[in-house]
N, C-alpha and C positions, 0 to 999 in steps of 0.2 A: 573286341576284347572279351576275355573269358575270365571268370573267377571261380575257383574251386575251394571248398571249405572242408577241412578235416578236423574232427574233434579227437584229440590225442588220447590214446590209452596206453600204448607201449611202442617201443622202437620197431618191433617186427611189423606191427600193423601199419606203422607209418611208411616203412619201406615198401610194403605191398601196395599201399595207396599211391605212392609216387610212381611206381612202375605202371599202375593202371592208368595214370593220367596221360601217359603217352605224349609228354611234352618234348619238343625238339631239344636236344642236348645243348644246342648253341643259342637257344632263345633267351633273350633277357627276361628275367622273371622277378616280379615283385613278390616278396614273401613277408607276410606279417604274422608274428607270433604273439598271441596274447595268452600268457602262461599263468596257470594257477600256481600259488605259492608252493603247494605240495609237489609240483613238478619242477621246482627250481633246480633240483639236482640233476634233472634230465636235460636241461637246456643245452649243455655242451654236446651231448649225444644227439639231440634233435638238430642242432646246428650242423654238426659233422655229417649227419645222415643226409640232410638236404643239400649241402654244398658238394658232397661227394657225388650224389646222383645228378644234381643240377648245378654245375659249377658257375653258371652265369646268374645265379640267384643273388639278389640284393636284399638283405634281411634287416628288418627293423622290428621292434616289439616292446612289450611292457609286461610287468607283473600286475595282473588285474584281479579284482574281486569277482566280478560276474561278467560274462560275455554274451553276445547275441549272435546266434547262428541260425541259418534257415531251418535246420532240423530241431533246434532247441533254443528257444528265444530267451531263456534265462538259465544259463549254465555256468557252473563253476569249473568245468573242464577246460583244459588248455585248448585254444582254438588256433589253427594254422590256416591262413588263406594264401592261395597261389593265384596271381593275376598276371595275364599277358595282354599286351597292347598290340594291335595290328596297324593302326594309323597314327599312333602317338608315341612320344618318347617320355621316359620318366627318369628320375634320379632320386636317390634317398639323401637325407641330411640328418645330421646330429650335432647339437651344440650344447655346451654347458654355459651357464650364465656367470661362472666364476670370474672370467677374464674381462667382462664388460658389463655395463649397466644395460637394462632392458632396451632403452632407446637406441643405444649404440649397436646392440646386437641386432635390432631390427634393421638398421641401416646396412649393416654388414650382410645380413641375409638377403636383402634386395639386390645388393651388388654382386654377391657370389652365387646365389641360387636361382635368380629369376632372369628370364629373357622376355623378349617382346611377345613370344608365343605362349608364355606360361598362363595356363587357364585355372588351375586349382592347386591349392596346397592342403594336404591332409596331415595334421600333426597331433601328437600326443605329448602332453607336458606334465612335468611335476614341479614347475615353478609356481610360487604362490599366485593366486588369481590377480592380485593388485599389480604385480610386476608383469604378469602375462598380458594384462590388458594394455600396459604401456608398450610392450613388445608388438602386439597386434596393431596398435595405433601407428607405430613407427613404420611397420611394413605397409600398411594401407596408405600412408602418406606418400610412399614411394611407388606404390602400385595400386591405385584406387579401384581398378576394375577387377582385381584379382579376387577369386573366391577362396576364403580360408575357412576350413571346417575342422572340427576335432574336439578334444576334451582334455580336462585336467584330471589326472588320476589321484585318488586319495593318498595320504601320507607323503605329501610332497617333501622334497629334500631328503628322500631316502633313495637307495639305488634300485629304482624300479623301471628305468628305461634302458634300452640297449639298441645298438646298431652293430651288425655283424657280431663280434664277440666282445665288444666293449660296453660297459655300463656307464650310465650318466645319472648323477645324484641330484642335479639342479639344472635341468635343461629341457630341450625339446628334441624329439625325433619325428620323422615323417617322410613324406615324399611329395615331389612336385611333378605335375604332368604338363608337358608342352604339346600343343596340338592346334591345328586349324580345323580339325573335324570334331573334336571332342565337345559334346554338349553337357553342360553342368547346370544343375538346378538344385536349389536348397529350400528346405521347408522346416519350420520350427513352431512349436507351441509350448506353453507351460500349463500345468494343471492347477496353478494357484488362482484363487478367486479373491477379489478385494472384499474386505469386511469393514464396514463403517465409513466414516467420512475421510476426506483427504487431509493431510497434514503437511507442514512445511519444515524442511530441515533449516534451522535458523543459525546453526554454527557447525562447520565441518572443515576438515583439512585432509586431503588425500582420501584414505579409506577409513577415516576416523570421524564418527558422528558425535558431536559434543552436546547438541541440544536439538530438540524437535518442538516446534511451537513455543520456543523460548523456555522449554522445560528440559532439565537435564535428561540425557538420552536414557539412562538406566531408569530414572523415575518414570519416564514416559512408558517404557515397556512394562514396568511393575504395575502401573495404573491399569493396564489392560490384561496382563497375564498373572498378576498376583505374586505371592511370596516365592513361587518356584524359581524366580530369578536369582534367589540367594544361593541356590545350589550350583556351584561353579562347574560341577561335572556334567550338568545337564544343559548348560547355557548353549553350547554349540548345537545340540540336538533340537532344543527349542527354537533356535535361530533358523534352522533349516525347515522346520515344520511351520513356523510362523514368521516368515521373512517380511521385511518391508518391501513393498512393490513400488518401484520407481515409475512414475508416469512418463511414458514416452509416446506422445501422440495418442493413438487409440490402444496402444499396447502397454503392458506392465513388465518391467524388468525386475526379477527377484533380487533382493539385496539381503542375504541371510546374515545374521549376527554370529560372528565367530567367537568373540570373547568380550569381556568388559574390563576396562582398566580400573586402577585404584581410584581414579578421579570420577568414575561413573560414565566414562565415554564408551561408546560401542565401536568395536572393530568389525567392519564388514569385509566382504571378500574383494570388492572392487571400489573404484573411486566414486566419491559423491562430492557435492558442493552445496554451499549455502544457497537457499532458494529452490532447491529441488523439491518437487511435490511427491509425497509418498502416501501409501495407504497400507495398513496391516493386511497381510494375506494369509490364506490357509489352503492346503492342498485339497482340491475337490476331485474325488475319484471319478464321479460321473462326468465332470467336465473333461478330465484327462482322457477318458475312453472316447468321448464324443469328439474331442479335438483330434485324437489320433485317427479316427475314422475319416474325418474331413481331410486331414493331411494325406492319408493313403489314397483317398479318392482323387486328390489333385495329382498324385503321381501318375495315374492312368492317362493323364493328358499330355505327358512328355515322354520322349524316348528314354528307355532305361535298360541298361545291361548290367549295371553294378549298383547296388544300393548299400550305402554306408550309414550306419546309425550310431549316434552318440546319445545315450539316454541317461538322464539324471538318476543317480542312486536314490535320491529322495522319492522319486516316482516308484522305484522298485519296492521301497519300504512300505509305501502306501497302497500299491496296486499289485503286489505279488500274487494275491488270490485271484486277480483278474487277468493274469498273464495269458490265459486262454483267449482273451479278446484279440491279442496280437497274432496268435498262431496262424489263423486263417488269413488275416490281412497281409502278413509278410510271407506269403508262400513262394515268392520269387527268391532267387539267390541273394541272400542278405547276410551281412556281417557287421559287427560293431561291438562296442563295450559300454558298460555302465560307468559313468564318470562322476567325479565330485563336482565339476562345473563344465559347462559346454561353451564351445567357441561358435559364435553366431555371426554370419555375414548377412547384412541387409543393405543392398545397394553399395554405396561407397563407405559405409560404416561397418565396423567389426567390434564386437564387445563380448564380455563374459556373462553368461547366464547360469542360473542354477535351477535344477528340476525341470529341464527342458527336454523335449522330444525333438532331436535335431537330425534331419534326414538329408543326405546328399545323394543325388542320382548322377551317374556317369554313363555316357553312351557314345560310342564312335559311329554307331549305325543310327541314322536319323529316322529310320522306319521301324525301329524295334520298340513296339508298345506292348503293354500288358493287355492281354485279351480277356483274362478271367474275371469273373464277377467277384466282388468283395462281399462276403456275407459275414454276419456278426452273430456270435453266440454269447450266451450269458449263463453263468453258473448260479444255481440256486443256493442261497445261503441267507438264513433269516437275519443273522447278525449284520451281514453286509447290507441287506435291505434296510435295516434300521439305521445303519450308519449313513447310507445314501439319503434316506428320508430326512435325517437330522441335518445333513449338509444342505439339502435343498431348503429346509426351513430356515437355516442360518442365512443362506444366500438371499432368499427372497425377502426375509425380514430386514436384512441389511440394505437391500435395494429400496424397500419402502422407507426406511429411516433416512437413506441418502436423499430420496425424493423430498421428504419432509425438511431435511437439513438444507437442501438446495433451495426449497421454497422460502425458508426463513432467511437464508443468505440473500436471496433475491429481494426480499422485503427490506432487509437491512440496507442493501445497496441502494434500493429505491429511496428509502428514507434519508440515507446519507446524501444522495444526490439532491434531494429536496432541500436538505439543510444547507448544502453547499450553494445551491441556487439562491436560497434566502440570504446566505452570507455574502455572496458575490454579485447578486443581481438586484437592481433597484426595483422595488415592487410596482411602483407607478408606471415607469417608462420602459421597464424590462431591459434597460441598458446595464452594462457592467457598472458597479458602484465604486466607492472610494477604496474599499478593501481590495478589490480586483486591481485597481490602478496602482496601489502601493505594492502589491505583489509583483506586478509587471515592472515597476520602477526599480525594485530590489535587484533585478537582473542586470541593471545598468546598461541596457541595450537601446533605450529610447533616446532619439536624437533631439526631438523637440517636444515641448509640452505647452499647451495653451489652456487657460481658464476663461470661460465665458460666463460672466456674471450678469444676471437680469437686474437692471437698475430698478430700485424701489418695488421689487416684486411683492414685498410684504403689504404694501398699500393696495396693490391689485387684489391680492388674496383676501385682505380684510374688507375691502370695499365691495367686491363682487361675490365674495364667499369662496369656500374651499372647492366647491364643485367647478366653478368657472376657472379658478386658479389651477386646479389639477388638469382640466381639459386643455388649458393653454400650455401647461408644461408637457403634456403628452404630445400635442401637435408640434411644439417647438422641438422636442426630442427627435421626432421623426424627420423634421426639416434638417436638423444638424446631422443626424445619423445617415440620411440618404446622401447628403453632400459629401460627408467624410468617406462613405463607402466608395463613391465614385473616384475619390482622390487617394484611396488606399490609406486612409487614416482610421483610427479607432475612437469611438465616442463613449464617454462615461457621464453619469450623473453622480457628482460627488457631494453635493449639498442640496438643500431645498431649492436654491435658486442659482446654483453654479454647475455648469457642465465643463468637462475636460476633454481635450482632444490630444492624442499622441501621434507622433510621426516617427516611424522607424526606418524609413527608406529614402525620403526625398531630401534635397538640400534645404538649407535654412531659408534662403530667399524665396524659394517656391512655397514653402510652408507659410511664411509671413504674408505673401500675396494672397494665398488661398484663404487665410483667416480674415483678411480684409474684405475679400469677396463674400465670404460667409456672413460677416457682420452686416454688410450692405443688404444681403438677401433677408436677413432677420429683420432689419429695420424697415424694410419695404413691405414685409409680409403683414397682411391684415388677418388677425385672428378673430374669427366670427363665431359667436355662440349665442343662441336665443336672441337673435336680432342685434346683438351687441357687436360693435367693431372696436377691437383693441389693438393698438400698436405698442410695441415695447422698444426700449433702448437697452443697450448692453455695454459693458466694459470688458475688453479682451486684453489679457496679459499673456505674453509669450516669453519662454526661456529656451535657450539652446545649450545651456551648460549642464552636462550630465551630473556633475557633483552637486548635490542638494537641489536638484532640479525642481522638486515639489515645493520646497521652501522658497526657492528663488521666484518661482511663478506666483506663489501665494503672496509673497512680499511685494512683488511687482504689481499685482492686482490691487492690494491695499494702498500702495503708493499712488497708483493711477486714480483710484477713487478719491483719495485725499486731495489730489491735484486737479480733480474734475476733468481727467483725460478719458477718452473712450477707447484708445488703443495704445499699448505701450509694450516695448520689447525690453527685456532685462538687459541692463548694461552696468558694468562695474562702476561707472561714474555716478550711478545713483546711490552708491555707498550702501547698497542693500546687504553686502557681505558683513558690514558692521552689525546690521540688524540680525543677520543670521547668527553671527558670533554671539551676539547678546542672547538670542533664543537658545542656542546650544548651552551657553553658560547657565541660563536660568533653568533649562531642562535638567542640567546636572544638579543644580541647587535643589530643585524640587525633588528629584529622586533621592538625593542625600537626606533631605528633610523628612521624607516619608520613611526612609530606612532608619533614621536616628530619632524618630518620634518627635520631630520639631515642627510639625503642623499642629497648631494649637488653637483652641477657641478663645476669643476675646468677647466681652459682654458689654453692651451699651443699653442702659435703661430706657424704657419707654414710659414717659411720665403722663399720668392721668390728670388732665387739666381740671376735672371736676373734683376728684377726691384729694388732689394735691399730693399724691403718692406714686411711687413706682408701680406700674401695673404689671409689666413683664420685661424681659430682656431679649434683645436681639443678639443671637449668637453669630459672631463675625469671625471669619477665618484669618489667621495670621501665620506667617512663616518666620521662624527664628533662624536667622542666618548664622553661619559659623562664627562670626565675630560678635554674636549676640544681638544684632540689629533686628528690630521687629519690622517685618515687611508686610505691607497691605496687599490685598489680592489684585489691585489694579496693576501691580508690577509683574505679576506672574500668572494670573488666571487664564488669560488668552493664550499664553504659551503652553500652559498645561493642557488646554483643550487640543491644541495641535499635536502635542506629544502623547496624546492618549493617556494622560495622567489625571485628567480632571475628575473622572468618576471615583478614582481612589481618594482624592482630596475630599470629595463630597461625603463619601462613606466614613472617612476618619472623623469629620466634624459631627456627623450624625451620631456616630458611636460615642464620642466624647461628650457631646451635649446630653444625651440620654443618661450617660453614666453620672455626670456631674449634677444633674437635677433629680436623680432618682429619690433622694431623701429630702427634696425641697418642696415647699408648697407654692413656689413661684412658677408662673408661666414663662415660656420661652419660645422664641421664633427662630426658624432656620430657613435660610435662603435656598430655594430650588429653582434651577433654570428650566426652561421648556425642554432642554436636552435631557435633563434628569428625568423629568416626568414622562417623556415619550420613550425612554429606554425601559424595555420590559424587565430586564434584570434588576435595574435600579428600583423600579416600582416594587418588585417582589421583595427586595432587600428592605425597603421601607415598611412594607406590610408586616414582614417578620419582626422587625424592631418594635413596631407598634403593638403587635400581638404579645410580645414579651415584656413590654413596658407597663408597669402598673398605673402610671399616671398619664396615659396618653391624652386625657382631656386637658392637660396643661400645654400641649404642643400646638404651635401655630406654624404653618408653612407659608413662607412668602414666595410668590411666583415672580421671579425676575425675568427680564428679557421676554416679556409676555407677547411682544409684537412679533416674535419669531414663531409663535404657535401656528401650526398648519392643521393638525388633526385634533379638533376640539372634542371628538368622541373619546379619545384616549385620556385627554385632560379631565373631561367631565367624569369619566369612570374613576380616575384617580381621586378626584375631589369627593365623589360619593363614597368610595371605599374608606378613605381616611376620615371622613366625617362620621362614619359609622363607629369609629373609635373615639369620637368626641373632639377630633382635631378641628381647629379653625383655619380658614384660608384667607390670606391677604394678597392683594395685588400691589407690587412695588412700582415706584417711579410712575405713578398714575398722572396723566395730564400732558405727557410729552408728545402724544400723537393724536391726530384728529379722530382716530377710530377707537380710542380707549373706552368710550362709553359702550361701544359695541360688545366688549368683553362682559360687561355687567349683565347683559341680557342672556349671555351664553353660559356664564360660570356662576355658580352659587357661592359668592365670596362673603366674608364677614368683615373684612377690613380693607380700606383703601389707604395706601401711603402716597400722599401728594408729593410729586417730584420736587426735589430740592431746588431745581432751577426756578420754579414758580415761587416757592416759599421765600427764597433769598431776596426776591424782588417785590414782595407784597407791600412793603412800605414805600417804595420809590416808583413803582410802575403800576399805574391804575389798571392796566390790562391784566397784570399778574394777579392783582387783588380781586379783580372781577372773575377771573378763571377759578381762583381758589374758592371764592364765594359760591360760584355756580356748582362746583364739585361738592362742596359741603351741603348745599341745599338739596342737590340731586340725591346725594348719599343718604341724607337724613330721611328723605321720602322713601328711599329704597330699604331703609332699615339697616344701613351699612355704616359702621363706625369709620372715622377718618383719623389719619396720623400725619402730622406735619414733620417732614424730614428737614435736615440742615437748619435747625433752630440754633443759630449761632450767637444771638445776643438778646438782650432783654426786650428791645423794641419789637423784634420778630416774635418773641415769645408772647408778648402782650397782644400783638395783632392776631396770633393764632387763637388766643382765648376769645378775642373780640369777635372773630369770625365763627366761633362755635366749633372749632376743630376739637375733637375728643382727646387726642393724645399729641404730645410733643416729643421730638427726638433730635438731639444735636449736641454740639459742644457746650451750649449754654446750660443744658441739663446735666450732661456728663460726657466726658470722653470715654471711648471704649477702654476697658481694663481687663486685666488677666483674670480677675476674680470678681464675683458678685458681692463679696464681703464689703460692708460699709456703704453699699449703694441702695 
């Protein structure tokens, strides 16, 4: 193949040039005319001259701003190229987009213009880039191995394309080459460098960007480029100098801003989508020159007879003073044009780029390589040196900031992962916790769920201490986890003494049998620590019903424990659905009460047996139902805990108690469970309330459910902090467990409330009276005051006084009331 390039001056010189070409009269000849607007009037004469001398000429062309020719790499003169093929066939094409959409035009192009031998399509377009990209995508879907190269000329939708003697105002012209010999290679680079960190397009449609990083697109640009964005005449220029660079693997695709809508949306040249990562870019002259050198060095490695260049106009604007850099590099027969946007092919994909240096090499001769050395020249210019230095400074500073930003992002990611681990992983056993289990169950994919409850674990924990208890839990967790891993189940620790197992794959019967085997292994296992041998018993509950599977399993577990069963599978005949329905009803009632401010404090006086006066009030929680019924916590508190509403209830009572007693000289007590105290957020909430409460020395916290305490360190810390505010600490329901006295050695308490089950029997049961007497005597020696609960009649009241109990509380003294007035 041969290519001849003529820069047009006048018709006479063109005629002389054609005669000197000595091309066979009958040879098929590809003629490309890239005409200067000033030569527009001569086009007909140019066309007539060529077709008269070379009647087999197939002519295509365009009106262009600047052209690229071997002898002049940035020329405004009209350029005419003549190309002959010896081992390939070619045909020209021309289409307007008027009659079809871009996708349909692409399909027609594949059917009408391409064959199985089609190697390359070179096209010039004046279709807008957005539609042009759709066209290219449609062509590539029908011919994935085809190389498409070319460019979009400025002022699209004007009559700037032609084939033979017809002009096209919104279309494409070009040529297709079919061959088994032709070797085609493409190279491209851009001169844009990324500046700053990456961003995410958070809302987009087609080629319209609505928001970036959840910030309106116009506001995003104004943040970085300033008020210049308000000048609508400069928006397009700014967009081409400072485009968004779309991340595409290791490369960046420029997405220049063309205009801004009234809504503040940015119109770009090609399609984008939500989730695309972008970075602001700027044209780097030195990068441009360096990249061109690398590209042209690569060309020496492939056969080349014809070199076609489509170069971005934005590069011409920023590198015109450096055009000498190209001159020596492109010393082979070269032709092309400067374009508004470039058509890039990379593998099976084809897309529109801006400001690209796009080179395509064609060769029918596999042995035709460039032999010459490529040398580089540089023009001295102080202003240019300063500009290059400034760009280097910006680039390197940007890289440093990106490194810092990446380091911070890595730190944030690490801390986020740590928080997620803390949220989803049990600290002691390193098993997934209740939060993780609930997240899994929310997907509704779990076929079976089992709860494994360690019977009377609190006794083990209190008798042997936390260290032994925790070691036992760790060893047990490993035993369960190893067993479940072998059987393709997942293990969780969801409570202090409850493990959960999920089954996503096996049938119900297999799971049931596996859980029975696991239970036998647990019961046979001897836990040894510090010469101690400990055996444990468990209760296992299983459910296979996906709907409310957590609640079903939990209810089955409670039912099994109540019936003294060690293994139970959920069945509808247990009527647990009624319990679930009741739970759901109460959960709804609790939510409604919270929303409508119907969780209220009631007050029951604590009577001082010595002074014969009310010493302080216990603040009790009540729920006012929609019909006005006053509901005690025994009906809803357990359900509130399972529904994750318990903490909200506690906070409401604390808030209201502090508010109601702020102007009172009376002391008051508030119940706190071990769950409240062990919750870091709740502890912080209480500390903040005490800090803001001017009479914190009037506050007494009663610790209920104290037998569930595992971490005494946290409890002791809570007691120490609250006591620093003058708060007193009471232990509720004292005397119900053999280990209650153990608490008094560990916790610095001020009051003991003797359990009502003891007080109610002190007149009829000698043992109860003896226990009460022992507690009082022990407490007196420890300097701890005592309170008798459930003082329901005069006989019990008199007995409490006889035993020397300091305070009395119960219906005989007063029922709980909505107000402290009159008590």
